[in-house]
C-alpha positions as CSV (number, residue, x, y, z in Angstrom):
1,M,69.3,-58.9,68.0
2,D,67.8,-61.7,69.7
3,P,70.5,-64.2,68.1
4,A,67.6,-66.8,68.4
5,R,65.4,-65.4,66.1
6,R,68.3,-64.3,63.6
7,D,68.7,-68.1,63.3
8,T,65.2,-68.6,63.2
9,F,65.0,-66.0,59.8
10,F,68.4,-67.3,58.4
11,D,67.2,-70.7,58.7
12,L,64.3,-70.2,57.3
13,V,65.5,-68.2,54.4
14,Q,67.9,-70.5,53.3
15,K,65.1,-73.3,53.4
16,S,62.5,-70.9,51.2
17,E,62.4,-70.7,47.6
18,S,64.1,-67.5,46.7
19,D,60.6,-66.0,45.6
20,I,59.1,-66.0,49.0
21,D,59.0,-62.3,50.5
22,Y,61.5,-62.4,52.3
23,S,59.8,-59.3,55.1
24,E,57.0,-62.5,55.8
25,L,60.5,-64.6,56.8
26,L,61.1,-61.6,58.6
27,F,58.1,-61.7,60.8
28,A,57.7,-65.0,61.0
29,S,61.0,-65.6,62.6
30,G,59.6,-62.6,64.9
31,L,62.4,-59.9,63.8
32,I,59.5,-57.5,62.8
33,D,55.8,-56.6,63.3
34,H,52.8,-57.3,61.3
35,G,52.2,-53.5,60.3
36,F,56.0,-53.3,59.6
37,M,55.6,-56.6,57.5
38,L,53.2,-54.5,55.6
39,H,54.9,-51.3,54.8
40,L,57.7,-53.6,53.2
41,Q,55.7,-54.9,51.2
42,K,53.4,-52.4,49.9
43,H,56.1,-49.3,49.6
44,W,59.3,-51.4,49.2
45,F,58.7,-54.6,47.5
46,G,55.2,-53.9,45.3
47,K,53.2,-56.8,46.9
48,G,49.6,-56.8,47.7
49,P,46.6,-55.5,45.5
50,G,47.0,-52.4,43.2
51,S,50.4,-52.2,45.0
52,S,54.1,-51.7,42.6
53,G,56.6,-50.8,44.6
54,D,55.5,-47.6,45.8
55,W,58.5,-45.8,46.8
56,F,60.8,-46.4,44.1
57,P,59.3,-47.7,40.9
58,E,62.6,-46.6,38.8
59,S,64.2,-49.3,40.9
60,Q,62.2,-52.3,41.1
61,P,62.6,-54.8,41.3
62,I,64.6,-54.3,44.4
63,K,63.0,-57.2,46.5
64,Q,65.8,-59.7,45.8
65,K,68.5,-57.4,46.1
66,F,67.6,-57.0,49.7
67,R,67.0,-60.7,49.9
68,D,70.4,-61.7,49.0
69,N,72.1,-58.9,51.1
70,M,70.1,-60.0,54.5
71,T,71.0,-63.8,53.9
72,Q,74.8,-63.0,53.5
73,A,74.3,-60.2,56.2
74,F,72.8,-63.0,59.0
75,E,75.1,-65.7,57.5
76,L,78.1,-63.5,58.5
77,S,76.2,-62.7,61.9
78,K,75.4,-66.2,62.4
79,A,79.2,-67.4,61.5
80,N,80.9,-64.7,63.4
81,N,78.8,-64.1,66.4
82,K,77.9,-60.2,65.5
83,P,74.9,-58.2,65.5
84,V,73.6,-57.1,62.1
85,V,72.8,-53.0,62.0
86,V,71.1,-51.8,59.1
87,F,71.4,-47.9,58.3
88,W,69.1,-46.3,55.6
89,V,71.1,-43.7,53.7
90,V,68.9,-41.0,51.7
91,P,69.1,-39.6,49.3
92,T,70.8,-41.1,46.2
93,E,70.2,-41.2,42.9
94,Y,68.8,-45.3,42.8
95,V,68.2,-48.3,45.1
96,Y,71.5,-49.9,45.8
97,V,72.3,-52.2,48.8
98,T,76.3,-53.0,50.7
99,L,77.5,-54.9,53.1
100,R,80.3,-54.5,55.5
101,E,81.7,-56.1,57.8
102,T,84.0,-54.7,60.9
103,A,85.7,-56.0,63.8
104,T,81.9,-55.6,66.0
105,E,79.4,-55.8,63.3
106,I,77.9,-56.3,59.9
107,V,76.6,-53.5,58.8
108,L,74.3,-53.3,55.8
109,F,73.6,-50.1,53.9
110,R,70.5,-49.5,52.3
111,F,70.7,-46.5,49.8
112,T,67.9,-45.1,48.3
113,P,66.4,-42.0,46.8
114,M,64.2,-39.6,49.3
115,P,60.7,-41.6,49.6
116,P,57.6,-39.6,49.3
117,S,55.7,-38.2,52.1
118,P,52.5,-36.5,52.6
119,A,53.8,-33.4,51.7
120,R,55.5,-34.6,48.9
121,P,53.4,-37.0,47.0
122,R,55.2,-38.7,44.0
123,T,53.6,-37.8,40.7
C-alpha cells in the first residue's frame, strides 16, 4: 500500500463526519476505483436508490463498524509504519470485524455470511 494514499485516507477520515461513507473516502484517496466504491455502497452499506445493504440485510447497519475498524487499522499503520492487510472470511453466522497487529503488518479480518451469487439469489 502506498503510504501517501494511506495517509490521505486517514486524514480524510479524521476530518470527516462519522456518517460520511468511508467508501467515498477510500475512493477520494485513490485506494479503490469508482466501480468498487459503488459495489461497497450498494451491496455492503445500503447506499443509493433502492439499496438497503443487499448482501447482509440482517446485519445492517454495518457501515460504522467497518469505518471504525478501518480507521483504527490505518491509525496503527501510520503510527507503526506497517501495511494494512484485509481478509474477508466466509461463511460465518453474522457480520463482524476484528483487528490484529503482528510484527510486520496490521491485519483486518471481516467475517460475513456467504454473499448471494447469481446462482444463489437471496430471497
